[in-house]
C-alpha positions in Angstrom: 201.0 -47.3 183.9 199.4 -49.8 180.6 202.4 -48.0 178.2 204.9 -48.3 181.2 203.1 -52.4 180.4 203.5 -52.8 177.4 207.0 -51.3 176.4 208.4 -54.0 179.7 206.4 -56.7 178.0 208.1 -55.9 174.4 211.2 -56.1 176.0 211.6 -58.9 177.3 213.6 -60.4 175.0 216.8 -58.2 175.5 215.9 -57.8 179.0 216.2 -61.0 179.7 219.3 -60.7 177.1 220.9 -58.4 179.3 220.3 -60.4 182.8 222.3 -63.7 181.1 225.0 -61.0 179.8 225.2 -60.1 184.3 225.2 -63.6 185.5 228.3 -64.7 183.0 230.4 -62.6 184.8 231.9 -64.1 188.1 231.9 -61.6 190.2 232.9 -63.6 193.5 233.2 -60.6 196.1 235.1 -63.5 198.9 237.7 -64.6 196.3 240.8 -61.8 196.1 241.9 -63.7 191.8 238.3 -62.1 191.2 238.8 -59.4 191.7 238.9 -58.1 188.5 236.2 -60.1 187.5 234.1 -57.9 190.1 235.3 -54.2 189.0 234.7 -55.7 185.6 231.2 -56.1 186.3 230.6 -52.5 187.9 231.6 -51.2 185.2 229.3 -52.9 183.2 226.5 -52.1 185.1 227.8 -48.1 185.2 227.8 -47.9 181.4 223.7 -50.5 181.6 222.7 -47.5 184.0 223.9 -44.6 181.5 222.2 -46.2 178.8 218.8 -46.4 180.1 218.5 -43.4 180.5 219.6 -43.1 184.5 221.5 -39.3 185.9 224.9 -39.1 188.0 225.9 -42.8 187.3 228.9 -43.1 188.9 231.6 -45.2 190.4 232.5 -45.2 193.7 236.0 -46.9 194.4 236.1 -48.5 198.4 238.3 -49.9 200.7 237.7 -53.6 199.0 235.0 -53.8 195.5 233.3 -51.2 194.0 229.8 -48.9 194.7 227.7 -48.0 191.5 225.2 -45.0 192.0 223.1 -43.6 189.7 219.4 -41.0 190.4 216.7 -39.5 188.4 215.7 -37.1 190.7 212.9 -35.2 189.2 208.9 -34.9 191.8 209.7 -32.4 194.3 206.6 -33.5 195.9 207.2 -36.7 195.6 208.6 -39.8 197.3 212.0 -41.2 197.2 212.8 -44.6 196.4 216.4 -45.6 197.3 217.0 -49.2 195.0 219.1 -51.3 196.9 221.3 -54.5 194.8 223.9 -56.3 195.0 226.3 -57.7 192.0 228.6 -59.8 193.5 228.2 -63.6 194.2 228.8 -66.4 196.5 231.5 -69.1 194.8 230.1 -71.2 192.9 232.2 -74.6 194.6 231.4 -77.2 194.4 231.8 -77.0 191.0 231.5 -80.9 190.1 227.7 -80.2 191.1 226.8 -78.7 189.1 224.5 -79.7 185.8 226.4 -76.8 183.3 229.4 -74.3 184.4 227.9 -71.8 186.7 228.8 -68.8 185.3 227.6 -70.3 182.0 224.0 -69.4 181.7 221.8 -72.2 181.1 217.8 -71.7 181.1 215.3 -75.3 181.0 212.0 -75.6 181.9 211.3 -72.0 182.1 214.4 -71.2 184.3 217.4 -70.0 183.9 220.7 -71.5 186.4 223.2 -69.7 187.6 225.3 -68.1 189.9 223.2 -65.3 191.0 220.5 -65.7 189.3 218.3 -65.2 192.4 221.0 -63.4 194.4 221.0 -61.1 193.4 221.7 -60.0 189.4 218.3 -61.8 188.9 216.4 -59.8 191.8 217.7 -56.8 191.3 217.8 -56.4 188.1 214.2 -56.5 188.0 213.8 -52.8 188.7 216.4 -51.4 186.3 214.3 -52.9 183.7 211.4 -51.1 185.2 213.0 -47.9 185.4 214.2 -48.6 181.8 210.9 -48.5 180.2 209.4 -45.8 181.7 212.2 -44.6 179.5 211.9 -46.1 176.2 207.8 -45.9 176.7 208.3 -41.7 177.2 206.0 -42.0 180.6 207.1 -39.4 183.2 208.9 -41.6 186.4 206.0 -40.8 188.9 208.7 -40.3 192.2 212.2 -39.8 192.7 214.1 -42.9 192.1 217.7 -43.2 193.3 220.4 -46.7 192.6 222.6 -47.8 194.6 224.1 -51.1 193.8 227.3 -53.0 195.4 229.4 -55.8 195.6 230.1 -56.7 199.1 227.4 -57.8 200.4 228.1 -61.7 200.3 231.4 -60.8 202.5 228.9 -58.2 204.9 228.9 -55.0 203.1 231.8 -54.0 205.5 231.7 -50.6 203.0 228.7 -49.6 203.0 227.4 -48.2 205.8 231.1 -46.0 206.5 229.7 -45.4 202.4 226.2 -44.2 203.6 227.4 -41.9 206.3 229.8 -40.7 204.3 227.5 -40.0 201.3 224.2 -39.8 203.6 223.0 -36.5 201.4 222.9 -38.1 198.4 221.4 -41.1 200.3 217.9 -39.6 201.8 215.1 -41.2 201.2 211.5 -42.1 202.6 212.2 -45.7 201.6 214.4 -48.3 200.7 213.4 -50.7 197.8 215.0 -54.7 198.2 214.5 -57.6 196.5 216.5 -60.1 197.6 214.5 -62.5 199.6 212.1 -65.2 198.5 208.3 -65.4 198.1 206.1 -67.7 200.0 205.8 -70.0 197.4 205.3 -70.5 193.7 201.9 -68.1 192.4 202.5 -66.8 195.9 203.9 -63.8 196.8 205.0 -62.3 199.5 206.5 -59.7 201.5 209.2 -60.3 204.0 208.1 -57.7 207.2 210.7 -59.5 209.3 214.9 -60.4 209.2 216.7 -62.1 211.5 220.3 -60.9 212.6 223.5 -62.8 212.4 227.3 -63.3 214.4 229.5 -65.5 212.4 232.3 -66.8 214.3 235.3 -69.4 213.2 236.9 -71.6 215.5 240.8 -72.7 215.8 242.3 -75.6 217.2 246.1 -75.8 216.8 248.1 -78.4 219.3 250.9 -80.0 217.9 253.5 -77.7 215.6 252.7 -80.6 212.8 250.4 -83.1 211.9 251.6 -86.7 214.0 251.6 -90.2 213.1 248.8 -91.3 215.1 249.5 -94.6 215.9 253.0 -93.0 217.5 251.7 -90.3 219.0 248.1 -90.9 219.1 246.3 -91.6 223.1 248.9 -88.6 224.5 249.0 -85.8 222.5 245.6 -83.7 222.1 244.1 -83.8 219.0 243.1 -80.8 217.9 240.0 -82.2 215.7 238.6 -84.1 219.1 238.7 -81.0 220.6 237.5 -79.1 218.3 234.2 -82.0 218.1 233.9 -81.5 222.1 233.9 -77.8 221.2 230.8 -77.5 219.7 229.1 -79.9 221.3 228.3 -77.9 223.2 227.2 -75.0 222.2 223.8 -76.4 221.9 221.9 -79.7 222.8 220.4 -81.8 220.8 217.0 -80.3 221.2 218.6 -77.4 219.2 219.0 -75.0 223.1 222.3 -72.8 222.5 224.3 -73.3 225.6 225.9 -70.2 225.6 225.0 -68.1 229.0 223.2 -64.7 228.7 222.5 -65.7 224.8 218.9 -66.0 225.2 218.7 -62.5 228.0 217.4 -59.9 225.1 215.1 -62.2 222.7 211.9 -60.9 222.1 209.4 -63.3 222.2 206.7 -63.5 219.6 202.9 -61.0 221.0 200.1 -62.9 220.1 199.0 -61.3 216.7 202.4 -62.0 215.1 202.3 -65.9 216.4 198.8 -65.5 215.5 200.0 -63.9 212.1 202.7 -67.2 211.3 200.4 -69.5 212.1 197.8 -68.3 208.8 200.3 -68.9 206.6 199.7 -72.3 204.4 202.6 -74.8 205.8 202.8 -78.1 204.8 205.1 -80.2 206.9 205.1 -83.4 204.1 205.8 -81.2 201.3 209.0 -79.3 203.0 211.0 -81.9 203.8 210.2 -84.0 200.9 211.0 -81.1 199.1 214.9 -81.3 200.7 214.7 -84.9 200.8 214.9 -84.7 205.3 213.5 -87.5 207.4 212.2 -84.8 210.5 212.6 -81.8 212.5 215.8 -80.5 214.9 215.2 -78.1 217.1 212.8 -76.3 219.9 210.0 -78.4 219.0 207.5 -76.0 221.5 207.7 -73.9 218.5 206.3 -74.3 215.4 208.7 -75.0 212.4 207.4 -71.4 210.9 208.4 -70.2 213.8 211.9 -71.8 214.0 212.7 -71.1 210.7 212.1 -67.1 210.7 211.4 -66.1 214.5 213.8 -68.1 217.2 217.7 -68.0 217.5 220.0 -70.3 215.7 223.6 -71.4 216.0 225.0 -73.5 213.3 227.5 -74.8 212.2 228.0 -74.0 208.3 231.8 -75.3 207.9 234.7 -77.4 209.2 237.9 -78.5 208.1 241.3 -80.4 209.7 243.7 -83.2 208.9 243.9 -85.3 205.5 240.7 -84.7 203.3 241.8 -87.2 200.4 240.6 -90.1 199.0 242.0 -93.4 201.1 243.5 -93.8 204.2 246.4 -91.6 205.4 246.8 -91.7 210.3 247.3 -88.8 211.2 246.3 -86.5 214.2 246.1 -83.6 212.7 247.9 -80.0 214.0 244.6 -78.2 213.5 241.0 -78.0 213.4 238.4 -75.4 212.2 234.4 -74.7 212.5 232.7 -72.0 211.0 229.8 -71.4 213.2 226.8 -68.5 212.1 224.6 -67.2 215.3 221.2 -66.5 213.4 219.2 -63.6 215.8 215.7 -61.9 216.3 214.2 -58.9 217.5 216.4 -56.8 220.5 219.9 -59.3 219.9 222.3 -57.6 220.1 225.3 -59.4 217.4 227.9 -57.6 219.1 227.3 -58.5 222.5 226.3 -62.4 221.4 229.4 -62.3 219.4 231.7 -61.7 223.1 229.5 -64.4 224.9 230.6 -66.7 222.1 234.2 -66.3 222.2 234.5 -65.9 226.4 232.1 -69.3 226.3 234.2 -71.5 223.7 236.9 -69.8 225.4 235.4 -71.0 229.0 235.0 -74.5 227.6 238.2 -75.6 225.9 240.7 -78.1 226.9 244.1 -76.2 228.4 245.9 -78.0 226.6 245.0 -76.0 223.3 245.5 -72.9 221.9 242.0 -71.9 220.6 241.8 -68.7 218.5 238.1 -67.4 217.8 237.1 -64.9 215.3 234.1 -62.7 214.7 233.7 -62.2 210.9 230.7 -60.1 210.0 227.0 -59.8 211.6 223.8 -57.8 211.6 221.1 -56.6 213.2 217.7 -58.3 213.1 214.9 -56.0 210.9 211.1 -55.9 211.9 209.3 -53.5 209.5 205.8 -51.9 210.5 203.0 -53.3 207.7 200.8 -50.3 208.2 204.6 -48.4 206.3 203.2 -46.8 203.4 205.6 -49.0 201.3 204.9 -51.9 202.4 201.1 -50.8 201.8 201.7 -49.8 197.9 204.1 -53.8 197.3 201.0 -55.3 198.7 198.5 -53.9 196.0 201.6 -53.5 193.3 201.6 -57.6 194.3 198.1 -57.7 194.1 197.5 -56.2 191.1 200.6 -58.3 188.8 199.9 -61.6 190.7 195.8 -61.8 190.7 197.0 -62.4 194.5 196.9 -60.8 197.9 200.3 -61.1 199.2 201.4 -62.8 202.2 203.3 -60.8 205.1 206.2 -63.3 205.9 209.2 -63.6 208.5 212.4 -64.7 206.6 215.5 -66.4 208.5 218.1 -65.5 207.2 219.9 -62.3 207.1 220.6 -58.7 205.0 222.6 -56.4 207.2 222.8 -53.4 205.3 218.7 -53.1 206.0 219.0 -52.4 209.1 222.0 -49.6 209.0 219.6 -47.8 206.5 217.0 -47.0 208.6 220.3 -46.6 211.7 222.0 -44.3 209.0 219.0 -42.6 206.5 216.6 -43.3 208.8 214.2 -45.9 205.8 212.4 -48.5 206.1 212.8 -51.0 203.6 210.8 -52.8 200.8 211.5 -55.9 201.0 209.8 -57.3 197.8 211.1 -61.0 196.2 210.7 -62.8 193.8 212.6 -65.8 194.3 211.4 -69.6 195.6 212.8 -71.7 198.2 213.8 -74.0 195.3 215.7 -71.1 193.4 219.0 -73.4 195.3 220.7 -69.7 197.0 224.7 -70.3 197.7 224.1 -74.1 196.8 225.0 -75.9 193.5 222.5 -75.3 190.6 220.9 -72.0 191.0 218.3 -70.8 189.4 215.5 -68.2 188.7 211.7 -68.9 187.1 212.4 -66.5 184.1 208.5 -65.3 184.3 209.0 -64.3 187.6 212.0 -61.7 186.3 209.6 -60.6 183.9 206.5 -60.1 186.5 209.2 -58.6 189.1 209.5 -56.4 186.7 205.9 -56.1 186.2 205.5 -55.4 190.0 208.4 -52.8 190.2 206.9 -50.3 187.4 203.1 -51.0 189.5 204.6 -50.3 193.1 206.7 -46.4 191.4 203.2 -45.5 189.9 200.9 -46.5 193.2 203.5 -44.8 194.9 203.1 -41.3 193.7 199.5 -41.4 195.1 200.5 -41.7 198.3 
């Protein structure tokens, strides 16, 4: 292991330069105009995995963006780890809020600023660096490894579950290793053992056949923007209670031990508010802030559009209005059931004098992983060896829908070994990733694989 870690440290400049090259590729999966860029990124990763020594490297076409797989399996008596990551990224807009262009990586004060630096190129690439160090050092890889990199995570991974179903034998493994989460704090490693699920919806309201003069028609013609605002106002109460009938029916409350574990985590509400520049909290006040952001279901508007959006005034009564709404779900909530409840409720409260359409985009099941799982325990030891601190076990408020699919299709639990920080600005302008944690992440990954061989 010392030889592997020594090689990793020698290769740090090379690994950083390769990551910067990967970050220059605008692999935005949701933008049809970037389809070619996503393809180029997949092809680049295929070549790189071949160059470092992985075997059976394959680029699989899907109905959407490609999936890249590889393997190195020469230890029949040892565990098999499936390393998962996604090479697609969120759109960069609003581009004018970036200090430097989103796809021109810039290093400032020990951090890489670029779209995808933390979510997820920088994080999954730590494991590729660890594998390269094993091969380059001449050290036998202690376990069996498979690699699966997809290009559609940011749009709900629509083709990954079908891929796993079709390639179940190849994808069979003892655990899935994923780095797409955050540490609890700077220099404080943590392992995510719970993720919320997701139901993502969109509401469309239509009324007149075109935008109208608000002075000539206002007061008699239904205004889709006003109607949409009224609908949204009825989705939840000011104290965060979601008003959809049946929404809470299947929610599992935290057990006493789970609540105690949350309460034991160090958390400074003043620092939390300062970090994101808010004046106060909202939501279910009978629950702690940590519980609200990790263990309670939510409903939030993610986007609103209607009418005139330009500078100055234009007195129109808009013909259309729309809203994107996400609901984060907790254990025992079924995203399909929640989506149906949402659709029925919106149609029930919508007035009859407008046309209302509700679309379901994508969703995912919540996940909770047993703390005693051997992969979790090995990850905790690996973090402690590299960071010199015990790792916390946390639940994260975000969703990674494919984690539940790994369990459902492959029967494999996941090890959520995140190296990011909440200040990385995922999905926001000026996303960044710590170079130090990029390199330490590779060391944790290499150490983890070594420890697994001892299980």
